[in-house]
C-alpha positions as CSV (number, residue, x, y, z in Angstrom):
1,E,-15.4,20.2,8.8
2,I,-17.9,17.9,7.2
3,G,-18.5,15.0,9.3
4,V,-16.7,12.8,6.5
5,K,-13.3,11.2,7.4
6,G,-11.1,10.2,4.1
7,S,-11.7,6.5,4.9
8,D,-15.0,6.8,4.2
9,L,-15.0,8.1,0.7
10,T,-15.2,5.1,-2.1
11,G,-14.0,7.7,-4.6
12,I,-12.8,10.9,-6.1
13,V,-14.1,11.7,-9.5
14,I,-12.4,14.6,-11.1
15,T,-13.6,17.0,-13.5
16,H,-10.3,18.0,-15.3
17,E,-6.4,18.4,-14.5
18,H,-6.4,22.2,-13.6
19,S,-4.6,22.6,-10.7
20,D,-7.5,24.2,-8.9
21,H,-9.9,21.1,-9.4
22,I,-7.0,18.5,-7.7
23,R,-5.3,20.4,-5.0
24,G,-4.8,17.6,-2.3
25,L,-5.7,14.9,-4.7
26,G,-2.5,13.1,-4.0
27,I,-2.1,13.6,-0.4
28,L,-6.0,12.4,0.2
29,A,-6.5,9.4,-2.4
30,K,-3.1,8.1,-1.4
31,R,-3.2,8.4,2.5
32,Y,-6.3,6.1,2.4
33,E,-6.2,4.6,-0.8
34,I,-9.0,6.0,-2.7
35,P,-9.7,5.6,-6.5
36,V,-9.6,8.5,-8.6
37,Y,-11.9,8.2,-11.4
38,G,-11.5,10.6,-14.6
39,T,-11.2,10.6,-18.1
40,K,-8.8,8.5,-19.7
41,E,-7.1,12.2,-21.4
42,T,-7.2,13.8,-18.1
43,L,-5.6,10.9,-15.7
44,L,-2.8,11.0,-18.7
45,E,-2.4,14.4,-17.6
46,L,-2.4,14.0,-13.7
47,Q,1.2,11.9,-14.0
48,G,2.9,14.7,-14.6
49,K,1.8,16.5,-12.1
50,K,3.1,17.2,-8.4
51,C,-0.8,17.3,-7.1
52,L,-0.2,13.0,-6.8
53,G,3.0,13.3,-4.3
54,G,5.4,11.0,-6.4
55,E,4.3,7.6,-7.8
56,Y,0.5,6.8,-7.4
57,P,-0.7,3.4,-7.6
58,K,-1.9,2.7,-11.2
59,E,-5.0,0.1,-10.1
60,L,-6.5,3.1,-8.3
61,L,-6.8,5.7,-11.3
62,V,-10.2,4.6,-12.9
63,G,-10.7,5.7,-16.6
64,I,-14.0,6.9,-17.2
65,R,-15.7,7.9,-20.4
66,P,-18.5,10.5,-20.8
67,D,-22.0,9.0,-21.2
68,V,-21.4,5.9,-20.0
69,E,-22.7,6.0,-16.1
70,F,-20.4,3.7,-13.5
71,S,-20.7,3.3,-9.9
72,A,-18.6,4.1,-7.3
73,G,-20.0,2.5,-3.9
74,E,-23.7,2.9,-3.7
75,M,-23.8,6.0,-6.1
76,D,-24.5,5.9,-10.0
77,I,-22.4,8.6,-11.6
78,L,-23.0,9.8,-15.2
79,P,-20.1,11.8,-16.7
80,F,-20.7,14.3,-19.4
81,S,-18.7,16.2,-21.9
82,I,-18.3,20.1,-21.3
83,D,-16.5,22.9,-23.4
84,H,-13.4,23.6,-21.4
85,D,-9.7,24.0,-21.9
86,A,-8.6,20.8,-20.7
87,A,-8.1,17.2,-21.9
88,N,-11.5,15.9,-22.1
89,P,-13.0,17.7,-19.2
90,V,-16.2,16.4,-18.1
91,A,-19.1,16.9,-15.4
92,Y,-21.1,14.8,-13.2
93,R,-24.6,13.5,-12.6
94,F,-25.2,11.5,-9.3
95,R,-27.9,9.3,-8.4
96,H,-28.5,7.4,-4.9
97,G,-32.2,6.0,-5.1
98,R,-34.6,8.6,-6.2
99,K,-32.0,11.3,-5.0
100,Q,-29.9,13.1,-7.9
101,V,-27.5,16.1,-8.0
102,A,-25.3,17.3,-10.9
103,V,-21.8,19.5,-10.8
104,A,-21.3,21.2,-13.4
105,T,-17.5,23.4,-13.2
106,D,-16.0,25.8,-15.8
107,L,-18.5,25.8,-18.1
108,G,-17.1,27.8,-21.1
109,H,-20.9,27.9,-22.5
110,Y,-23.8,25.2,-22.9
111,D,-25.9,23.6,-25.1
112,S,-29.2,21.2,-25.4
113,Y,-26.9,18.4,-24.6
114,I,-25.7,19.7,-21.3
115,I,-29.4,20.9,-20.5
116,D,-30.4,17.7,-21.2
117,H,-28.1,16.1,-18.7
118,L,-29.4,19.0,-15.9
119,Q,-32.6,18.7,-16.5
120,G,-34.7,16.4,-13.5
121,L,-33.1,17.9,-10.9
122,L,-34.6,19.5,-7.9
123,P,-34.0,23.6,-7.8
124,N,-30.5,24.3,-6.0
125,S,-29.5,20.6,-6.4
126,T,-26.5,21.6,-9.0
127,G,-23.3,23.0,-8.6
128,L,-22.9,25.3,-11.1
129,E,-19.1,27.1,-10.9
130,I,-19.5,29.5,-14.1
131,V,-21.6,29.5,-16.7
132,Y,-21.4,33.0,-19.2
133,Q,-23.7,34.1,-21.2
134,L,-27.0,32.6,-20.7
135,P,-29.9,34.4,-22.1
136,E,-32.4,36.1,-19.9
137,G,-35.1,33.5,-19.3
138,V,-33.3,30.5,-19.4
139,N,-35.4,27.7,-17.5
140,V,-33.2,24.8,-16.4
141,L,-33.5,22.4,-13.2
142,T,-37.0,23.7,-12.9
143,G,-35.8,27.2,-11.8
144,A,-34.2,30.0,-13.7
145,L,-30.3,30.8,-14.5
146,L,-29.9,34.2,-14.4
147,A,-27.7,35.4,-17.2
148,L,-24.5,36.5,-15.9
149,P,-21.9,38.9,-16.9
150,D,-18.7,38.5,-19.4
151,P,-16.1,36.5,-17.9
152,P,-12.8,38.4,-16.8
153,F,-10.5,38.7,-19.2
154,C,-8.1,36.4,-17.6
155,L,-10.5,33.6,-18.1
156,D,-12.1,35.0,-21.5
157,E,-8.3,34.9,-23.0
158,R,-8.0,31.1,-22.0
């Protein structure tokens, strides 16, 4: 329980079409008629998945492009490309006034492009789900990211 009702949401952003990222999307979005934001390629992949629970109003599927900022409600959102085995996946940097946070999931690797999109955030304000094989001492987000072990075999093979 986080104290937010579905009717309070002004949009849902999706990083990519894998089931662990979209499970329940259709029920929530359809019940409250919430726009779903994703890259054109991701949204095309969604159309064939059961997660949307049947026909979904096309006007609520909103295509976005990496590195092109858009707004949802009072939030400014900057999607940026990531390397993952999906259809044009992205991470997001959110801004509301002077507050900013980023969510970057399923990063297969990082480069200066990703680091640039994560710079200038406060420590602990970024959700990094998995980052593998970072060199020791990499300084991002004004805090040090520690190197993680190699990915499990099943993820490494994907």
